[in-house]
N, C-alpha and C positions, 0 to 999 in steps of 0.2 A: 492499580492497587492490588496487592497480593491477598491471599486468604487471611481473613481476620480470625482470631481465636478467642476463646472464653476459657479462662483458667482459674482454678482455685489453688492458691499457693500452699505448698506442703506445710508451711508454718501454721496454717489454720488447722489442718488435720493433726499436727503434732499435739496441739492442745485439746482438740475435739475430734478424736479419731473416728467416732461413729456418726459424725455429721454427714448429711447428704443434702444436696441441693438439686431439686428437679427444675428443669428449664423447659418451658413451653414456648415454642416459636410459632407465630401466626403471621402470615403475609397475605397481601391482597385482600385485607379485611375492609369492610365498610363500617366505620365507627360513626357515632352520632348520638343524639338524645335517646335515652332508654325508653322503651315502650312501657305502658302500664303493667304488662305481665312481668317484665324484668324487674321493675321497681317492687312488685309484690314479692318476688323471690328475695330481694334485698331485705324487705321487712320480715319475711319468714326466717331469714338467716339471723336477724337480730333477735327474733322471738326464740329461736333455738338456743341462743346464748342464755336468755333468761330462764329457759327450762332446765339448763344444766348447771348454772352457776348462781351464786349470790355474791353481794359485796364481801361477805365474810369468808366465802370458800374459794374465791377466784384465784388467790395466790397458791392454793394447795392443789389445783387441778394439774395433773402431771404434764400436760402439754404447755402450760404457762409456767409452771414451776421450773421446767427444764431451761427455759430462756432466762428466767430471773437468776438462776444459778450460773448460767453462762455469762451473763452480764457481771455478776458478782466476781467471777473468776478473772474478769478483765479489769476489775476496779471501777466498774460503772455503777453508780448509785441508782437503783431502780425507782427510788422516790423522786429522782430528778429526770431520769431518762427511761421511760417505760418501753419495753419491747412493743413493737407496733401492734401485734395481735392483742396484747393485754390492754393497750390504750383503747382500741376499738371495742373490745368486749366490755370494758368499764363504761364506755359511752352507751352501749346497748343496755347495760344494767341500770343506768340512770334514766332510761326511757328517752334518750336523745337520738332521734333518727339521723342516720348518716345521710348527707345530701346525695342526691342522684347527680353524678358528675357527667358521665357519658357511659356508653355501653361497656367499653373495655374496662374502665375503672370500676364500674359497678359489679361486673362479673368477678374481677379480682377480689373485691370486698366480700361478695357473696361466698366465694369459696373459702376465703380466710376465716370468716365467721362460722361457716358450717363445720369446718374441721379444726378450728382453733390452731391454725398454723400461720406463721408469718408469710406474707405473699406480697410481692411488689412487681409492678409492671413498668417497663421502659420502652419508649419508642425507639426502634433501632434504625429507622430511616436516616437519623441524624448521626449515627455512629460511624466514625472514620478511623478509629484506633481499636486495638485489642481491648477486650473486657477482662477484668480480673477481680477476684476477691482476695485481698491480701492485707498485710499490715502496712500502715501508713508510715512514711518517713517524716511527715509533719509539714512538708513543703507543698503537698497537693492543694488544689483549689476547689472550694465548694461554695456554691450559691444555693442556699436552701429554697425550697418551694415557698412562695409567698414573700420573698425578699429579693433585694438587689445587692445585698451586702455580701462580699466575698469573705469566707472563713478558711481556716486551715485546720485539718484534723490534728488530734494529739498524736505524737509519735507512738507507734505501736498499736494504735487503734485499728480494728478490723474495718476496712472500707471496701466498698464496691466501686471500681474505678473504670474509666475509659481513658487510657493513657495516664495523664496527670490530673484529669478531671474527676472529682469524687461525685459519684451518682447516688450513693447512699452512705450516710455516716453511721457509725456504731453498729455495723453489720446489717441490722434490720430496723434502724430507728427512724431516720428521716431522709427523704429523697430530695434530689436537686431539681432545679428548673430545666436543666439541659435536655433530659430525656422525658420530659413531661408528656403524658398521654393526652392528646388533644382530640377534638371531634374529627380533625382531618387525618389523624394517625392511621396509616395503612399497613404498617409493619411493627410488630411489638414482640418483646420477649417478657415472659413472666417468670419470676423466681419463686419457687416453693421450698421453704426451708424446713428441714427436719432434724431434730435432735431426739434421742431416745426419750420416751417410748415410741416415737414416730420412726418407722422403719423405711428402708428403701422401697419395699413393696407398697407401704402406705402412700409414700410420695408419688409412686407411679399411678396408683388408683386415683389420687387427687388430681394429678395432671390430666388423666383421661377425662375426668368429670369437667375440668376447666375447659379442655379442648372441645368437648361436646357443646358447652354453653356458647363458646365463641363461634363454633360452626353454625349453631342454631340461630344466633342473633346477628352475627357479623359476617358470616360466610368466610370466604378465603380458603387458604391452605394452612395446615398446621401439623406439627409433630412435636414430640417431646424427647428430651435427653435427660440423663442424670449424671451428676458429678459426685464422686466419692473418693475416698483415700487412694484406691487403686486405679481410679479413672478420673484424673483431675483436669482434663482438658478436652474441649470439643471445638469444632469449627463453627463459625457464625455463618448463617445462610445469607444469600443476597437479600437485600431489603425489598426488592421488587419481584 
């Protein structure tokens, strides 16, 4: 098998020219149940949301408002499909603790809540085709997490795909079962999504913080890349 690639289609940047996606790759990691210290960091991240936001002000926060506007531009009703970071923040505001899933998932949630940015993780040891963020034809296949029912995205919807398999619908909304991060996951990529006011430098800082938590709790080897309008493609690393 040749070198796999990770690409953001130009059509995404045509509508959102200042969009940047940070990608953190971590391989040879040891995942598993989170330690009490890591769970404390998750609870602290939830508390940081409550310090910054209220149910009345959440939609006005610049980092959340940016994604609500991006969804609106795509014809997505945020009352039905909330950006992932907003959905998590609202849960924290209600005082509902996020469940501790495993170390890698918890680290992603910690960073997402700390910085109020969308962040998703995908096990890459199962990936056999190129990854891309692009608009859907409508023929792609998606099996959402927690279900065994196959769906098709709407034509024109921004989707994160592996070949014809949708890994995330509505850009940052819901992930699939295919690249689910499990306790046995040894290779992962994290997507950190930035729209203004989040800059490329901000995304780089967030990526560094994420890598440090992965190194501290899961070991392995990691590095980060960024994708933006003038740099839309990177190679995928070997999964082992």
